[in-house]
C-alpha positions as CSV (number, residue, x, y, z in Angstrom):
1,M,9.3,23.3,54.2
2,T,5.7,22.1,54.0
3,R,3.2,21.2,51.4
4,N,4.9,20.8,48.0
5,G,8.2,21.7,49.6
6,A,7.1,25.3,49.9
7,R,7.4,27.5,53.0
8,P,4.0,28.3,54.7
9,L,2.3,31.6,53.9
10,A,2.1,34.7,56.1
11,V,-0.8,36.7,54.8
12,F,-0.9,40.5,55.4
13,D,-3.7,43.0,54.8
14,I,-2.4,46.4,53.7
15,D,-4.8,49.2,54.8
16,G,-4.6,49.5,58.6
17,V,-1.9,46.9,58.9
18,L,1.0,48.3,56.7
19,A,-0.5,51.6,55.4
20,D,-1.9,54.4,57.6
21,V,-5.1,55.4,55.8
22,T,-6.3,58.0,58.3
23,H,-5.3,61.0,56.1
24,R,-7.7,59.9,53.4
25,L,-10.7,58.8,55.4
26,H,-12.3,62.2,54.8
27,H,-13.1,61.1,51.3
28,L,-15.4,58.4,52.7
29,R,-17.0,60.8,55.2
30,A,-18.0,63.1,52.4
31,R,-21.5,62.8,50.8
32,P,-21.4,61.5,48.2
33,Q,-18.4,59.4,49.1
34,R,-15.4,60.0,46.9
35,W,-14.1,56.5,46.3
36,E,-11.7,57.3,43.5
37,R,-10.1,60.1,45.5
38,F,-9.8,57.8,48.5
39,F,-7.9,55.2,46.5
40,A,-5.8,57.7,44.5
41,A,-4.5,59.2,47.8
42,A,-3.1,55.8,48.8
43,D,0.2,56.5,47.2
44,V,1.2,58.8,50.1
45,D,0.0,56.7,53.0
46,P,2.5,56.7,55.8
47,L,4.0,53.3,56.6
48,L,2.9,51.6,59.8
49,E,6.2,50.5,61.2
50,E,4.7,47.9,63.5
51,G,3.1,46.1,60.5
52,A,6.3,46.4,58.5
53,D,8.4,45.0,61.3
54,R,6.0,42.0,61.6
55,L,6.1,41.4,57.9
56,R,9.9,41.5,57.8
57,A,10.1,39.1,60.7
58,A,7.7,36.7,59.0
59,Q,9.9,36.6,55.9
60,S,12.6,34.6,57.8
61,D,10.3,31.5,57.9
62,H,7.4,32.2,55.6
63,D,6.5,33.4,52.1
64,V,4.6,36.6,52.5
65,V,1.5,37.4,50.4
66,Y,-0.9,40.3,50.6
67,L,-4.6,40.0,50.8
68,T,-6.3,43.4,50.4
69,G,-9.7,44.7,49.8
70,R,-8.2,47.4,47.5
71,P,-9.7,47.2,44.0
72,E,-7.6,45.6,41.2
73,R,-7.4,48.9,39.4
74,N,-5.1,50.1,42.2
75,R,-2.5,47.3,41.6
76,R,0.3,49.5,40.2
77,L,-0.2,52.2,42.8
78,T,-0.1,49.6,45.5
79,E,3.0,47.8,44.1
80,R,4.8,51.2,43.9
81,W,3.8,52.0,47.4
82,L,5.1,48.7,48.8
83,G,8.3,48.9,46.8
84,G,8.8,52.5,47.8
85,H,8.8,51.4,51.5
86,G,11.2,48.5,50.9
87,L,8.5,45.8,51.1
88,P,8.1,43.0,48.6
89,T,5.6,43.9,45.9
90,G,3.8,40.6,45.8
91,P,2.1,38.2,45.5
92,L,-0.7,40.6,45.8
93,F,-4.3,39.4,46.0
94,M,-6.8,42.2,45.4
95,R,-10.6,42.6,45.1
96,E,-12.0,42.5,41.6
97,D,-13.1,46.0,40.5
98,D,-16.8,45.0,40.5
99,D,-16.7,42.9,43.7
100,Y,-18.6,44.7,46.5
101,R,-19.0,41.8,48.9
102,P,-18.0,42.5,52.5
103,A,-14.3,42.1,53.1
104,R,-14.8,39.1,55.4
105,L,-16.4,37.1,52.5
106,M,-14.0,38.1,49.8
107,K,-10.9,37.4,52.0
108,R,-12.4,34.1,53.2
109,E,-12.8,33.0,49.6
110,V,-9.2,33.9,48.6
111,L,-7.8,32.2,51.7
112,R,-9.7,29.0,50.9
113,L,-8.2,29.0,47.4
114,L,-4.7,29.7,48.7
115,S,-5.0,26.9,51.3
116,D,-5.6,24.4,48.5
117,R,-2.0,24.9,47.4
118,R,-0.2,26.2,50.5
119,E,-0.3,26.1,54.3
120,I,-1.5,29.3,55.8
121,A,0.6,30.0,58.9
122,S,-0.7,33.4,59.8
123,V,-3.1,36.1,58.7
124,V,-2.8,39.7,60.0
125,D,-5.8,42.0,59.4
126,D,-7.2,45.2,61.0
127,D,-10.9,44.5,60.4
128,P,-12.6,42.9,63.5
129,A,-15.3,41.4,61.3
130,V,-12.7,39.8,59.0
131,V,-10.8,38.5,62.0
132,R,-14.0,37.0,63.6
133,V,-15.0,35.1,60.5
134,L,-11.5,33.8,59.8
135,E,-11.1,32.8,63.5
136,A,-14.4,30.9,63.3
137,D,-13.2,29.1,60.2
138,G,-10.1,28.0,62.1
139,W,-7.5,30.3,60.5
140,P,-4.5,31.5,62.5
141,V,-5.4,35.2,62.5
142,E,-4.3,38.2,64.4
143,L,-6.1,41.5,64.8
144,A,-3.8,44.4,64.0
145,T,-4.3,47.0,66.7
146,W,-1.5,49.4,66.1
147,L,-3.8,51.8,64.1
148,P,-7.1,52.3,65.9
149,H,-9.8,50.9,63.6
150,S,-12.1,53.5,62.1
151,S,-15.8,53.2,61.9
152,T,-15.6,54.9,58.5
153,L,-13.2,52.2,57.3
154,Q,-15.3,49.5,58.9
155,D,-18.3,50.7,56.9
156,A,-16.3,50.8,53.7
157,Q,-15.0,47.2,54.3
158,E,-18.2,45.6,55.5
159,T,-21.1,47.5,54.2
160,K,-19.9,49.0,51.0
161,G,-17.4,46.2,50.1
162,R,-14.9,48.7,48.8
163,T,-11.6,48.1,50.7
């Protein structure tokens, strides 16, 4: 037990860490980009077993929370997907629908707020830009490498501020 008698937090991203998004990236390569179709297709993402195994292992000593760049309007879809794969459905911290900041800035802000109340023991994210910023801030962060990072997804996360 740590601060306030609570277990430390293990923070997991979803896309590229737990969910294989490769089947829906074509929506982001299209011109114009089809964001609503991209997010709507998330309900059939295959589970990334490496990420799920790490999450399950973390549960023995940590409380798990999700920190995703997915927009808030996809909360129910995301909770159903998590539950459908036998994963806890929350707590789930999502991007506000009108927040288009780079993922590294949005996630940094949420982590700072979480750390006011709880110890952050680990963060797992697939976005190299997020990992660089969080490492520079001193967070215990790991780059998920079990799904090759897509330049299309990188653009969506860092330039478009969409996921």
